[in-house]
C-alpha positions in Angstrom: -1.8 10.5 9.8 -1.7 14.1 8.8 -0.5 15.5 12.1 1.9 18.2 10.9 2.0 21.2 13.1 0.5 24.1 11.0 -0.5 27.5 12.2 -4.0 28.7 11.3 -3.9 32.4 10.8 -6.8 34.8 11.7 -7.2 35.8 8.0 -8.2 32.2 7.1 -11.8 33.1 6.4 -10.7 35.9 4.0 -8.6 33.5 2.0 -9.6 32.8 -1.6 -8.4 30.1 -4.0 -5.6 31.4 -6.3 -6.4 31.8 -10.0 -4.9 29.2 -12.3 -1.5 30.1 -13.6 -1.4 27.5 -16.3 -2.9 27.5 -19.8 -6.1 25.8 -20.6 -4.2 23.1 -22.6 -1.9 22.4 -19.7 -4.9 22.4 -17.3 -6.7 19.8 -19.5 -3.5 17.7 -19.8 -3.2 17.6 -16.0 -6.8 16.3 -15.6 -6.3 13.7 -18.4 -3.1 12.6 -16.6 -4.9 12.4 -13.3 -7.7 10.4 -14.9 -5.1 8.0 -16.4 -3.5 7.5 -13.0 -6.8 6.8 -11.3 -7.8 4.4 -14.1 -4.5 2.5 -13.8 -4.9 2.3 -10.0 -8.5 1.2 -10.0 -8.4 -1.2 -13.0 -4.9 -2.6 -12.2 -5.8 -3.5 -8.6 -9.2 -4.8 -9.7 -7.4 -7.2 -12.0 -5.4 -8.5 -9.1 -8.5 -8.9 -7.0 -10.4 -10.8 -9.8 -7.4 -13.0 -10.5 -6.8 -14.1 -6.9 -10.6 -14.5 -6.2 -11.5 -16.4 -9.4 -8.6 -18.8 -10.1 -8.5 -21.6 -7.5 -4.8 -22.2 -8.1 -4.1 -18.8 -6.6 -6.0 -19.5 -3.4 -2.9 -19.7 -1.2 -2.2 -18.0 2.2 0.3 -15.6 0.7 -2.1 -14.6 -2.1 -4.7 -13.7 0.5 -2.3 -11.0 1.8 -1.8 -9.9 -1.8 -5.6 -9.7 -2.2 -5.9 -7.6 1.0 -3.2 -5.2 -0.3 -4.9 -4.9 -3.7 -8.2 -4.2 -2.0 -6.7 -1.4 0.1 -5.0 0.1 -3.0 -8.2 -0.3 -5.0 -10.1 1.7 -2.4 -7.3 4.4 -2.4 -7.7 4.7 -6.1 -11.5 4.8 -6.0 -11.9 7.2 -3.1 -8.8 9.0 -2.0 -6.5 9.5 -5.1 -9.1 11.3 -7.3 -9.8 13.9 -4.6 -6.1 14.3 -3.8 -5.3 14.9 -7.5 -8.1 17.4 -7.9 -6.9 19.2 -4.8 -3.3 19.3 -6.2 -4.3 20.5 -9.7 -6.6 23.2 -8.4 -4.1 24.2 -5.6 -7.2 24.6 -3.5 -9.7 22.5 -1.6 -13.0 22.9 -3.4 -15.2 20.4 -1.6 -17.4 20.7 1.6 -16.2 20.4 5.2 -17.9 17.0 5.7 -16.3 15.6 2.6 -12.9 16.9 4.0 -13.4 14.9 7.2 -14.4 11.8 5.2 -11.4 12.2 2.9 -9.0 12.5 5.8 -10.4 9.5 7.7 -10.3 7.4 4.5 -6.7 8.4 4.0 -5.8 7.5 7.6 -7.4 4.1 7.5 -6.4 2.9 4.0 -2.8 4.1 4.3 -2.3 2.3 7.6 -4.0 -0.8 6.1 -1.6 -0.9 3.2 1.4 -0.5 5.6 0.3 -3.4 7.7 -0.4 -5.5 4.7 3.1 -5.0 3.5 4.4 -5.9 7.0 2.3 -9.1 7.0 3.6 -10.1 3.6 7.2 -9.7 4.8 6.4 -11.8 7.9 4.7 -14.4 5.8 7.7 -14.7 3.4 10.1 -15.0 6.4 8.0 -17.7 8.0 7.7 -19.7 4.8 11.5 -19.6 4.2 12.6 -20.2 7.7 10.1 -23.0 8.6 8.6 -24.3 5.4 7.2 -27.5 6.9 5.7 -25.8 9.9 4.3 -23.1 7.6 2.6 -25.6 5.3 1.1 -27.4 8.3 -0.1 -24.5 10.3 -0.9 -21.7 7.8 -3.9 -22.3 5.6 -6.0 -20.0 3.4 -8.7 -19.9 6.1 -6.2 -19.0 8.8 -4.7 -16.2 6.6 -8.2 -14.8 5.9 -8.9 -14.6 9.6 -5.5 -12.8 10.1 -6.5 -10.3 7.3 -9.9 -9.7 8.7 -8.5 -9.1 12.2 -5.9 -6.7 10.7 -8.6 -4.6 9.0 -10.8 -4.7 12.1 -8.0 -3.6 14.4 -6.9 -0.8 12.1 -10.5 0.4 11.7 -11.1 0.3 15.4 -7.8 2.2 16.0 -8.7 5.0 13.6 -12.2 5.3 14.9 -10.8 5.4 18.5 -8.2 8.0 17.4 -11.0 10.2 16.2 -13.3 9.6 19.2 -10.8 10.2 21.9 -9.4 13.3 20.2 -12.6 15.0 19.2 -12.0 17.8 21.7 -8.5 18.3 20.4 -8.8 17.6 16.7 -8.6 20.8 14.6 -10.0 20.4 11.1 -8.3 23.0 9.1 -10.8 24.0 6.5 -9.8 27.3 5.0 -11.3 27.8 1.5 -8.1 26.2 0.1 -7.1 23.7 2.9 -8.2 20.4 4.3 -6.0 19.0 7.1 -6.8 16.9 10.1 -4.5 17.8 13.1 -3.9 15.8 16.3 -2.3 17.0 19.5 1.4 16.1 20.2 0.7 13.0 22.3 -1.5 11.4 19.8 0.7 12.4 17.0 3.5 10.4 18.6 1.2 7.5 19.2 0.1 7.5 15.6 3.7 7.8 14.4 4.7 4.8 16.5 1.7 2.6 15.6 1.4 3.4 11.8 5.1 3.9 10.9 7.7 2.8 13.5 6.2 -0.6 14.4 5.3 -1.9 10.9 8.4 -0.6 9.3 10.6 -2.1 12.0 9.0 -5.4 11.3 9.5 -5.0 7.5 13.2 -4.1 7.9 14.0 -6.9 10.4 12.2 -9.6 8.5 13.9 -8.6 5.2 17.3 -8.7 6.9 16.5 -12.2 8.2 15.2 -13.3 4.7 18.5 -12.1 3.2 20.4 -14.2 5.7 18.3 -17.3 5.0 18.8 -16.8 1.3 22.5 -16.8 1.7 22.4 -19.9 3.8 20.3 -21.6 1.1 22.9 -20.7 -1.6 25.7 -22.1 0.5 23.7 -25.3 1.1 23.1 -25.7 -2.6 26.8 -25.4 -3.3 27.6 -28.1 -0.8 25.2 -30.4 -2.6 27.0 -30.2 -5.9 29.0 -33.3 -5.1 25.8 -35.3 -4.8 23.4 -36.6 -7.5 22.6 -34.3 -10.3 18.9 -34.8 -9.9 18.9 -33.8 -6.3 21.1 -30.8 -7.0 19.0 -29.7 -9.9 15.8 -29.9 -7.7 17.4 -27.9 -4.9 18.7 -25.3 -7.3 15.2 -24.9 -8.8 13.7 -24.5 -5.4 16.4 -22.0 -4.4 15.8 -19.9 -7.5 12.1 -19.9 -6.9 12.6 -18.7 -3.3 15.1 -16.0 -4.3 12.8 -14.8 -7.0 9.9 -14.5 -4.5 12.1 -12.7 -2.1 13.3 -10.4 -4.9 9.8 -9.4 -5.9 8.8 -8.8 -2.2 12.0 -6.7 -1.8 11.1 -4.6 -4.9 7.5 -4.2 -3.6 8.7 -3.0 -0.2 11.5 -0.8 -1.6 9.0 1.1 -3.8 6.6 1.3 -0.9 9.3 2.8 1.3 10.3 5.3 -1.4 6.7 6.5 -1.6 5.9 6.6 2.1 9.2 7.7 3.7 9.1 11.3 2.5 5.7 11.7 4.1 6.7 10.4 7.5 10.0 12.4 7.5 7.8 15.5 6.7 5.4 14.7 9.6 8.3 14.3 12.1 9.8 17.6 11.0 6.3 19.1 11.2 6.2 18.5 14.9 9.5 20.3 15.3 9.3 23.3 13.0 6.5 25.2 11.2 5.9 24.1 7.7 3.9 25.7 4.9 0.7 23.9 4.0 1.4 23.9 0.3 4.6 21.9 0.6 2.8 18.7 1.8 0.6 18.3 -1.3 3.3 16.8 -3.6 4.3 14.4 -0.8 0.8 13.3 -0.3 0.4 12.6 -4.0 3.6 10.5 -3.9 2.1 8.6 -0.9 -1.1 7.8 -2.8 0.7 7.0 -6.1 2.1 3.9 -4.5 -1.3 2.3 -5.1 -0.9 2.9 -8.9 2.6 1.4 -9.0 1.5 -1.9 -7.3 -0.2 -3.5 -10.4 2.8 -2.5 -12.6 5.1 -4.4 -10.2 2.9 -7.5 -10.5 2.7 -7.2 -14.3 6.5 -7.0 -14.6 7.5 -9.7 -12.1 4.6 -12.2 -11.7 3.9 -14.4 -14.8 0.7 -15.7 -13.2 -0.7 -12.2 -13.2 0.0 -11.7 -16.9 -1.7 -15.0 -17.7 -4.7 -14.1 -15.6 -5.0 -10.7 -17.3 -4.9 -12.4 -20.7 -7.7 -14.8 -19.6 -9.7 -11.9 -18.3 -9.4 -9.8 -21.4 -10.1 -12.7 -23.7 -13.3 -13.4 -21.6 -12.2 -17.0 -20.9 -13.1 -16.5 -17.2 -16.7 -16.8 -18.2 -16.2 -20.5 -19.1 -17.8 -22.9 -16.6 -14.4 -24.5 -15.8 -12.3 -21.3 -16.0 -11.6 -21.3 -12.2 -9.6 -24.5 -12.7 -7.3 -23.2 -15.5 -3.6 -23.6 -14.8 -2.2 -20.1 -14.4 1.1 -20.9 -12.6 
């Protein structure tokens, strides 16, 4: 999705990477911080993957989407984020041209995958709240796994097609300090619509509808106060559970938007005005850091994740019956 219009000057080949302007101590601290972020991203999302895959109680349709999101974030942390952080710290692309192409394609695919996973989670929550009986009857774990696989296949096919049909027009900026994959204006617009406008419109609309449904549920609960205390208590408990689930999804999406929106604003402006190459690096880092924030959100708001982490670190998952342990 890096389709910002950037001019490539004739003196590109004469460019050399700038010397480091920070002290050795600061340089080492930057690399230690980068290693900590990568470790948090990889290990945090790996814990989510192990939890959902191992414990049978977590084998639900919604958790299949959470698993898919964690896999995409794990791959970002393992393949994209380390390279991006090195590029940012060095203020210079120090790898080969082929690696630059692989880095950009991985970034395209994994970023679009995470966006569509978030959109699917929003749609799943809306469907579950608006038609709970139909949702339970029609949406199974197997069905959701098929949806997730189709999502990954479509996005992979789209990114490969984007590369294939634009090979004559793609300009891989590979100065000694740069690595950017540029598309022509038409495909830039197509990519913007497909990877940003469409999924984000779905996210915003579904969350607006979820908010409306939540308000209706609160009103309905108030109307039931005059009835039996048991029924009222049961409905209040269910309403609280639904609101909590909606709240966590809203926080997840809000953080996601905060990390991705600057990048897409930048790319839209890049098709209108000329922008310096150096200014995009902090925005790209913010884009990739969303994958590190994801496990933190789960640790703060999902008790089942904290229980799973405890079972994993205490090695109780190696027990023969560990998959049947109650984690909810």
